[in-house]
N, C-alpha and C positions, 0 to 999 in steps of 0.2 A: 698378224695372221699366221701361221706357218707356212713354209713351202710346201705347196703339192704339186707333185708330177701328174701334168694331163697325159701327157703321149710321150712314147717311146720306141725307136725302132732300129734296130741293129741289123746288119747284114752285110755279105761282102758281093761286092757288084766290080765291075768292070771301071777301068777309068772313064772310059767314053760314056756307061750308064750312069758313073757319078757327073763329069761335066753335064749330062742332060738333066738330071734331078736337081743342079743348081739352076740352069736355066730355067726351067720348070719353076721353080720356087723364085728366082727373080723376075719370072714375068708375072706371077701373080702377085708379088709385093708391087709392081708397076701397073699393072691395070686394075686392081678393085682392092687392094693393101689389105690384102688376106692371106695368110700362110692355110693350106688346107692339109688335112693329117688322117690318116684312118680311111675309112669307109664315108663318114659323114662331117667330120669335123673339121674347123677352121676356126680361129683366132686373127682378131682383127689387129693389126698393127698400127701403132701411132705413125703421127706423119715424122717425129724427131725420135729418133733411136740412140743408144750407145751403144757401141759397137765394138767388138774386141776380135782380133787375130793372134792365136798364140801358134806356135810351130815350137814342138818340143821332140829330145831325143830321148826317147823312154829308154833304148837300150843301144847297145854298138849295132842291134840289126833292124831297130824299130824307131821309126819317126811317126810324131802325129801332127795333125792339123787341127785345131779347133776354130770353129766360126761361131762366135757369142753376139746376139745383139738382143738388148732389152731396154723396157720403158715402162713407164710408170702410167698405170689408169688410173685418168678423173675419178675421183669421188663422185657417187650418184647424190643427185641433186634430192634434197627432204622435202617429200610431199606437201609440208607447210610453207616451204618456200615456193611451191608451185602453184598455190592457191591463191585466186583472187582475193580482194576483200570484200568481206562479206556487205550484204543490205544492211545500212543501219537502223531501220527496224524489223530484226529478224522475227518477232512473233507475228508481227503484221502482214509479213511475207510467206509465212507459212500457210497452207491449204489446211482448214479445218480437218478435223479427224471423224472419221464417221463413228457413230455408234455401230457397237455390236448388234446384228440384229437378234432379237430376243428369240430363243427356242421354242417353236411348236411343241405340244406334247399330242401324241395321237388318242384322240377319245376312243373308248371302249363301246 
């Protein structure tokens, strides 16, 4: 499956606002394990994640800090694996099918 961006938001904020956003993110992860984004989006975060912190000097005057965490979503269980064993005599267990009613023709 190809990589697909779900959400991105870039803006300039104060250091205090950045700290508040990071605290909000930490509270979401701690309380219900979800990261909320946009108007109504959310993504569930696994109990175990791979974390990366990268600090780079972009130029003589610019530094960057990147925080990334990723995890693998478990594969969905196939429907056939969820079904219980069928009855031994499937035909006997089926209800008889009703015959279609004969159409009545109006008499003139």
